[in-house]
N, C-alpha and C positions, 0 to 999 in steps of 0.2 A: 399864497405865494407860489410862484412857479419853480419846479424843483429841477430845473437844468438852465443853461444858457449857452448859446451857441456862438462861437466865435469864428469869424471867417474873413476873407479878404478877396479882392479881385485880381490880386497879382502875387507873383513869387517875392520874397523878402520884403515883406510889408510891415514886418515888426510884431506880428501875430503872436509869435511865441513869447515876447517880452508881455504881452499884454495878458496872455495866459498866465504866466507866473505871477503877476501882479492881482490877478483877479483869485487865482487859486490862495495866495497869501491871504487876502481878505476873506474869502469864503470859509477858510478853516478857522478864522477867529470866530466865526458865528456858529458854523455847523460841524457836528463833530465826525461825520463820515462823508467825506467828498470823494467822488470819483472823477476820473479823467478818461475821456474817450475820443479816438479819432476814426471817423469813418473808412478811411481810406489811406493807406501809408504807403511811401515809396521806399520801398527796403527790398534787399535780395533775399529772401528766407532761406534759400538753400545755403548760404554761407553764414547762417545764424547772425545776421546783422540786425539790430535793432533801431527803431525809428528814434531819433534823437530827442524829440518833444516828449515823447512817452518815457522815454528812460530818465531825462532830465527832471521831469515834473514828478515822476514816480519816485525816484530815489532821494531828491532833495526835500520832498515833504513826507517821506515815509509812508506813503498810501498803503502799502501791504496788499495790493490787488497784483494777481498774477498778470503779467505782460500780456499774455494771450486774450485775457478779457477786455482789454482797454483798445481794440481796433475792431473793425469790421472785416476788412479786407486788405492784402496788400494790392498796388495798383495792376500787379500781372493778374491775380486772382479776379479783381473785378473787370479787368479786361476780357478774360476769358468768358466769363459768365455772362457780361454784356452781349458777347459776340453768339455765344450759344443760346441764352434764353431772353435776352432784353433788359433794359434798365429797370422795369419794375422787379425782376427777380434779385438784381444788384440792392434796390432799397430795401425790398423785404429782408433779405439776408444781414444787411448792415441794422436795420430795426431790430430784428431778432437778437443780435449780440447785444445791442443797446440796451434792450428790455433786461436781459440777463443781467448786466451791470447795475440796471436800475434798481432791481430786487435786493441789492446788496447795499446801496448808498441812499443818503438823505438827499443828495444833491448831485449832479453830474455836470462837470464842465465840459463841454465837447467843442473840439478846435477841428475845423475843417481841412480841407485837403491843402497841399503845398504849391498848387500851380507850378509844379517842378517839371512835368512832363508835357508832351504834345497834345494832350487831351484836356486843354484848358476850358473849352466850351463845355464838354462833359462834366468837368469838374464844377464849373459855375452852376450849373443845372442840378447837379446831385447835392451840392450844399444848399440850394435852395428848397428842394424837396425834402431832405432831411430835416431841414430846421422848421418845415412846415409840419413834419410828422412827430416832432418831439412832443413828449408830455401832453 
């Protein structure tokens, strides 16, 4: 059995979060330690803003995983790294954070990017690349 599932969409406001909630409910009935991971989140880290989906799923299901372990980069961090070092470096960093969470969990539900920014083409590509590299 695979130890991860990647949920993504092709546009913003597609209902991906509702699907993730239902999947997490189902997974936790079968598996004791389920993690939740988002590769890129759209938040302002300086204002201590949190990703709504991570915050909702973590608190509702009482996952007990530190917030910082549940995402790869903020959109700003990913953009800076993409400009400086390229997409491969962004992907490597995301997979490194994912691998750390994988060490603590039996299964990881991974929710793709929001498509809320102007980088939709990049987000579609990175979602495809991440899903190919999981597990």
